[in-house]
C-alpha positions as CSV (number, residue, x, y, z in Angstrom):
1,M,18.8,4.4,-27.7
2,E,17.0,3.6,-24.4
3,P,19.2,2.1,-21.7
4,K,18.6,-1.7,-21.3
5,K,16.1,-2.5,-18.5
6,L,16.9,-5.1,-15.9
7,A,14.8,-8.2,-16.4
8,I,12.2,-8.9,-13.8
9,A,14.1,-12.1,-12.9
10,D,17.1,-9.9,-11.9
11,W,14.9,-7.7,-9.8
12,I,13.4,-10.7,-8.0
13,K,16.8,-12.2,-7.4
14,Q,18.0,-8.9,-6.0
15,T,14.9,-8.6,-3.8
16,D,15.4,-12.1,-2.5
17,N,19.0,-11.3,-1.6
18,L,18.0,-8.1,0.2
19,G,15.1,-10.0,1.7
20,K,17.3,-12.4,3.6
21,T,18.8,-9.5,5.5
22,F,15.3,-8.0,6.0
23,S,14.1,-11.3,7.4
24,S,16.9,-11.4,10.0
25,R,15.7,-8.0,11.3
26,A,12.0,-8.5,11.1
27,A,11.4,-10.0,14.6
28,E,13.4,-7.2,16.2
29,F,11.6,-4.5,14.3
30,D,8.3,-6.0,15.2
31,E,9.1,-6.4,18.9
32,S,10.3,-2.8,19.2
33,G,7.8,-1.2,16.8
34,I,10.6,0.8,15.3
35,F,10.3,1.7,11.6
36,V,12.3,-0.4,9.1
37,Q,14.7,2.4,8.4
38,K,17.7,0.2,7.7
39,N,15.7,-1.7,5.1
40,Y,14.6,1.5,3.5
41,E,18.2,2.7,3.2
42,E,19.1,-0.5,1.3
43,L,16.1,-0.2,-1.0
44,K,17.1,3.4,-1.7
45,A,20.6,2.4,-2.4
46,N,19.3,0.0,-5.1
47,S,16.9,2.5,-6.7
48,Y,13.7,0.8,-5.6
49,F,11.9,4.0,-5.0
50,S,12.3,5.0,-8.6
51,A,12.0,1.5,-10.0
52,A,8.5,2.0,-11.5
53,I,9.2,5.5,-12.9
54,P,9.7,5.5,-16.7
55,Q,13.3,5.4,-17.8
56,E,13.1,8.6,-19.8
57,L,12.4,10.3,-16.4
58,G,15.4,8.7,-14.6
59,G,13.6,5.6,-13.3
60,E,14.1,1.9,-13.9
61,G,10.9,1.4,-16.0
62,L,9.3,-1.6,-14.1
63,S,5.7,-2.2,-15.1
64,H,2.8,-2.1,-12.6
65,S,2.5,-5.9,-12.5
66,Q,6.2,-6.3,-12.0
67,M,6.1,-3.9,-9.0
68,C,3.3,-6.0,-7.6
69,T,5.5,-9.0,-7.8
70,I,8.4,-7.2,-6.1
71,I,6.2,-6.1,-3.2
72,R,4.8,-9.7,-2.9
73,R,8.3,-11.0,-2.7
74,L,9.4,-8.5,-0.1
75,A,6.5,-9.6,2.1
76,H,8.0,-13.1,2.2
77,Y,10.7,-11.6,4.3
78,C,9.2,-8.6,6.1
79,G,5.6,-7.7,5.9
80,S,6.1,-4.2,7.4
81,T,8.7,-3.3,4.7
82,A,6.5,-4.6,1.9
83,L,3.4,-2.7,3.1
84,A,5.1,0.6,3.8
85,F,6.9,0.4,0.4
86,S,3.6,-0.3,-1.4
87,M,2.3,3.0,-0.1
88,H,5.0,4.9,-1.9
89,Q,4.5,2.8,-5.0
90,H,0.8,3.3,-5.4
91,L,1.3,7.1,-5.4
92,I,4.0,6.6,-8.0
93,A,1.7,4.4,-10.1
94,A,-1.0,7.1,-10.1
95,A,1.5,9.7,-11.1
96,V,2.9,7.6,-13.9
97,W,-0.7,7.0,-15.2
98,K,-1.2,10.8,-15.2
99,Y,2.1,11.3,-17.0
100,K,1.3,8.6,-19.7
101,H,-2.3,9.7,-20.3
102,K,-2.2,13.5,-19.7
103,G,1.5,14.4,-20.2
104,E,1.6,15.9,-16.7
105,G,3.9,15.5,-13.7
106,G,7.0,14.5,-15.5
107,S,9.3,16.9,-13.6
108,S,8.0,15.7,-10.2
109,L,8.7,12.1,-11.2
110,E,12.2,13.1,-12.3
111,N,12.8,14.8,-9.0
112,I,11.6,11.7,-7.1
113,A,13.9,9.5,-9.2
114,K,16.9,11.7,-8.8
115,H,16.7,12.0,-5.0
116,Q,14.9,8.7,-4.2
117,L,12.2,10.7,-2.4
118,V,9.6,8.8,-0.3
119,L,5.9,9.7,-0.9
120,V,3.4,9.3,2.0
121,S,-0.3,8.8,1.4
122,T,-2.8,10.0,3.9
123,G,-5.8,8.7,2.0
124,A,-6.8,5.7,4.1
125,R,-9.1,7.8,6.3
126,D,-9.9,10.5,3.8
127,W,-12.1,8.8,1.2
128,L,-15.0,10.9,-0.1
129,E,-15.3,13.3,2.9
130,S,-11.6,13.9,3.8
131,N,-10.8,15.5,7.1
132,G,-9.0,18.6,8.4
133,E,-9.6,22.2,7.6
134,M,-8.4,24.6,4.9
135,K,-8.7,28.4,5.4
136,K,-8.1,30.8,2.5
137,T,-5.3,33.3,2.8
138,D,-3.3,35.4,0.4
139,G,-1.7,33.1,-2.3
140,G,-3.0,29.9,-0.8
141,Y,-4.5,28.2,2.2
142,F,-3.6,27.3,5.8
143,L,-4.1,23.5,6.5
144,S,-4.8,22.2,9.9
145,G,-5.8,18.7,11.0
146,K,-4.4,15.2,11.7
147,K,-4.0,12.4,9.3
148,H,-3.9,8.9,10.8
149,F,-2.4,5.7,9.4
150,A,0.2,7.6,7.4
151,S,2.5,4.6,6.6
152,Q,6.2,5.4,6.4
153,S,5.5,8.9,7.6
154,V,8.6,8.8,9.8
155,A,10.8,8.4,6.7
156,G,8.7,10.4,4.2
157,D,9.6,13.4,2.2
158,V,6.3,14.5,0.8
159,A,2.7,13.9,2.0
160,I,0.1,13.5,-0.7
161,T,-3.0,14.6,1.1
162,S,-6.4,16.4,1.0
163,A,-8.7,18.4,3.2
164,P,-12.2,20.0,3.0
165,Y,-12.7,23.6,2.1
166,T,-15.9,25.7,2.2
167,N,-15.8,28.1,-0.7
168,P,-17.2,31.7,-0.6
169,E,-20.5,30.4,-2.0
170,G,-20.8,28.0,1.0
171,K,-20.2,24.9,-1.0
172,E,-18.0,22.2,0.5
173,H,-15.2,20.9,-1.6
174,V,-12.1,18.7,-1.1
175,L,-8.8,20.0,-2.2
176,H,-5.9,17.6,-3.1
177,F,-2.3,18.7,-2.9
178,P,1.3,17.7,-1.8
179,V,2.9,18.9,1.3
180,P,6.7,18.6,2.0
181,L,7.0,17.0,5.4
182,N,9.7,19.5,6.4
183,S,7.2,22.4,6.1
184,E,6.7,24.6,9.1
185,G,3.8,23.4,11.1
186,V,4.1,19.7,10.2
187,S,4.9,17.2,12.9
188,I,5.0,13.4,13.1
189,L,3.3,12.0,16.2
190,D,4.6,9.1,18.2
191,D,1.3,7.1,18.2
192,W,1.9,3.9,16.3
193,N,1.7,1.1,18.8
194,V,-0.5,-1.6,17.3
195,L,-1.2,-5.3,16.9
196,G,0.4,-6.0,13.6
197,M,2.5,-4.2,10.8
198,R,4.2,-2.6,13.8
199,A,7.3,-1.5,11.9
200,T,5.5,0.4,9.1
201,G,6.1,3.7,10.8
202,S,2.4,4.6,10.3
203,Q,2.4,7.5,12.7
204,S,-0.2,10.2,12.4
205,I,0.8,13.5,10.8
206,S,-0.3,16.7,12.5
207,F,-0.7,19.9,10.3
208,D,-0.9,23.1,12.3
209,K,-1.7,26.1,10.0
210,V,0.6,24.7,7.3
211,F,0.8,27.0,4.2
212,V,-0.3,25.4,1.0
213,P,0.1,27.6,-2.1
214,D,-2.6,27.9,-4.7
215,S,-0.1,26.4,-7.2
216,A,0.0,23.2,-5.2
217,I,-3.7,22.4,-5.6
218,V,-4.0,19.6,-8.1
219,L,-7.6,18.7,-7.8
220,E,-10.8,20.3,-6.4
221,R,-13.9,18.1,-6.1
222,P,-17.3,18.2,-4.4
223,R,-17.1,16.8,-0.8
224,G,-18.8,13.5,-0.1
225,K,-19.4,12.6,-3.7
226,F,-17.6,10.0,-5.8
227,H,-15.2,11.6,-8.2
228,P,-13.6,9.9,-11.3
229,I,-10.2,10.4,-9.8
230,W,-10.9,7.4,-7.6
231,N,-11.2,5.2,-10.7
232,V,-7.5,5.8,-11.3
233,V,-6.3,5.8,-7.7
234,L,-8.1,2.6,-6.6
235,T,-7.4,0.7,-9.8
236,V,-3.6,1.2,-9.5
237,A,-3.3,1.3,-5.7
238,M,-5.2,-1.8,-4.5
239,P,-3.2,-4.4,-6.4
240,L,0.0,-3.0,-5.1
241,I,-1.2,-2.8,-1.5
242,M,-2.7,-6.3,-1.5
243,S,0.5,-7.7,-2.9
244,A,2.0,-7.4,0.6
245,Y,-0.8,-9.6,2.1
246,V,-0.6,-12.2,-0.7
247,G,3.1,-12.4,0.0
248,I,2.4,-12.9,3.7
249,A,-0.1,-15.7,3.0
250,E,2.4,-17.4,0.7
251,R,5.0,-17.3,3.4
252,A,2.5,-18.8,5.9
253,R,1.9,-21.7,3.4
254,E,5.7,-22.3,3.2
255,I,6.0,-22.5,6.9
256,A,3.0,-24.8,7.3
257,L,4.3,-27.2,4.6
258,E,7.8,-27.3,6.1
259,M,6.5,-28.1,9.6
260,G,3.6,-30.2,8.4
261,K,5.9,-32.6,6.7
262,K,7.4,-33.4,10.1
263,Y,4.1,-34.3,11.8
264,A,1.6,-35.4,9.1
265,R,2.5,-39.0,9.3
266,N,1.1,-39.3,12.8
267,Q,-1.6,-36.7,12.5
268,K,-3.7,-37.4,9.4
269,H,-5.9,-34.3,9.8
270,I,-2.8,-32.1,8.9
271,A,-3.0,-33.2,5.2
272,Y,-6.7,-32.1,5.1
273,I,-5.9,-28.7,6.6
274,I,-2.9,-28.2,4.3
275,G,-5.1,-29.0,1.2
276,K,-7.8,-26.6,2.3
277,M,-5.2,-23.9,3.0
278,N,-3.8,-24.4,-0.5
279,N,-7.2,-23.9,-2.1
280,T,-7.7,-20.7,-0.1
281,L,-4.3,-19.3,-1.1
282,I,-5.0,-20.1,-4.8
283,S,-8.2,-18.1,-4.5
284,A,-6.2,-15.1,-3.1
285,Q,-3.5,-15.3,-5.8
286,A,-6.0,-15.6,-8.6
287,Q,-8.1,-12.6,-7.6
288,W,-4.9,-10.6,-6.8
289,R,-3.8,-11.2,-10.4
290,A,-7.2,-10.2,-11.7
291,M,-6.7,-6.9,-9.8
292,Y,-3.5,-5.9,-11.5
293,E,-4.8,-7.2,-14.8
294,L,-7.6,-4.6,-14.6
295,A,-4.8,-1.9,-14.4
296,H,-3.4,-3.2,-17.7
297,E,0.1,-2.0,-17.0
298,L,-1.3,1.5,-16.4
299,D,-2.7,1.6,-20.0
300,F,-6.4,1.8,-19.1
301,Q,-9.3,4.3,-19.2
302,P,-10.9,5.0,-15.8
303,E,-14.2,3.3,-15.4
304,D,-16.7,2.8,-12.5
305,E,-17.0,-0.9,-13.4
306,S,-13.2,-1.5,-13.0
307,T,-13.3,0.3,-9.7
308,L,-16.1,-1.8,-8.4
309,K,-14.3,-5.0,-9.5
310,T,-11.1,-3.8,-7.9
311,L,-12.8,-3.1,-4.6
312,S,-14.6,-6.4,-4.6
313,F,-11.4,-8.3,-5.4
314,K,-9.7,-6.4,-2.6
315,T,-12.2,-7.6,0.0
316,N,-12.0,-11.2,-1.3
317,V,-8.2,-11.2,-1.4
318,S,-8.1,-9.8,2.2
319,D,-10.5,-12.5,3.5
320,A,-8.6,-15.3,1.7
321,C,-5.2,-14.1,3.0
322,I,-6.4,-14.0,6.5
323,Q,-8.0,-17.4,6.2
324,T,-4.8,-18.8,4.6
325,V,-2.6,-17.7,7.6
326,S,-5.3,-19.0,10.0
327,E,-5.3,-22.4,8.4
328,A,-1.5,-22.5,8.3
329,M,-1.7,-22.0,12.1
330,E,-4.3,-24.7,12.5
331,A,-2.1,-27.1,10.5
332,I,0.9,-26.8,12.8
333,G,-1.1,-26.3,16.0
334,G,-0.1,-24.7,19.3
335,Q,3.5,-24.1,18.2
336,S,2.2,-21.2,16.0
337,F,1.0,-19.4,19.2
338,Y,4.6,-18.7,20.3
339,K,6.2,-15.4,19.4
340,K,9.3,-17.3,18.4
341,N,7.4,-18.8,15.5
342,E,7.3,-16.5,12.5
343,L,3.7,-17.5,11.9
344,E,2.6,-15.6,15.0
345,R,3.9,-12.3,13.4
346,L,2.3,-13.2,10.0
347,F,-1.0,-13.7,11.7
348,R,-0.9,-10.3,13.3
349,D,0.4,-8.6,10.2
350,V,-2.3,-10.0,7.9
351,Q,-5.1,-8.6,10.2
352,A,-4.4,-5.1,8.8
353,S,-5.6,-6.1,5.4
354,P,-9.3,-5.3,5.8
355,F,-8.7,-1.7,6.9
356,H,-7.4,-0.4,3.6
357,P,-10.0,1.3,1.5
358,L,-12.6,0.1,1.5
359,P,-13.2,-1.9,4.7
360,R,-15.5,-4.8,4.0
361,W,-18.9,-3.4,5.1
362,E,-18.2,0.0,3.5
363,Q,-17.2,-1.9,0.3
364,Y,-20.4,-3.9,0.3
365,A,-22.5,-0.8,0.8
366,F,-20.6,1.3,-1.8
367,T,-20.7,-1.4,-4.4
368,G,-24.3,-2.1,-3.9
369,E,-25.3,1.5,-4.1
370,M,-23.3,2.0,-7.3
371,L,-24.9,-1.1,-8.9
372,L,-28.4,-0.1,-7.8
373,A,-27.9,3.4,-9.2
374,K,-27.2,2.2,-12.8
């Protein structure tokens, strides 16, 4: 008999309870730019890092859409925690899809669940070309290069990364593989001092002749060309990542309503802005739900069409979330410009949303090229 799963309502209640503490720390973490380590410790203590791993592998068995909801709720309290956490979860989702559809990777997921390991993605700047260098050696490769925007790298255990390699025939390929972050030659740089999402610990990772065994290579693909693997990765990843920004937009709406009720009687334009803001948020929420519905609780077959829809939704959700927060600031006026007002931090945090794959103009071009090629 399988152990009974916690209902999603229980997870949300627990997330809200933890979130109250996270909220009390958010301004301090933002001001200092220090990673949300305390929050991560509490998430680990409550098995959040294994929450979406199947129960038969030692996880909690949350569905993909349920994890999207958890991340969205976390963002109501601390955007940095929600976004950093989503980076681990999108790698878990891809691994669970592979386990369910190909019967592979079960032992790795068991190990993650047992030890509450944190997975770090370096894919934001890699895309089709990847970067770095792989040199062949006996039994494997030496990896050198830097990977930027590696969220939660300061707390990570394993980097899921890639790098280009020119094979003996002179053809350029990209190799995909995991690298334990305690490997010789790996160092985390102190270079994350940014506008928003300041406490995500998104430092760059430096790889200096790090040995990667042949057995660690999980995929080899032609460099610069779209590979079907992205139909899995993007379909599962983007809904989880954008959950953080939808949560930020929802929190901005809450603040605008709370403060707007105090001043709307004497300033009639506030009601107009609030109404417009609400429409914008509904658009973000609807397209965010459409994103995770495409993933069908990880029971889907990878298709170019789903990937194109996911990327288009991602751009639209990003734009709508930014607009929602901006309109919330308009509604309450100059008070939102003060750092003591939570909206000021939400405004800075939401600005990070366009930079996740694919940035707007790259997405337009990629989508257009794929459509024209049909």
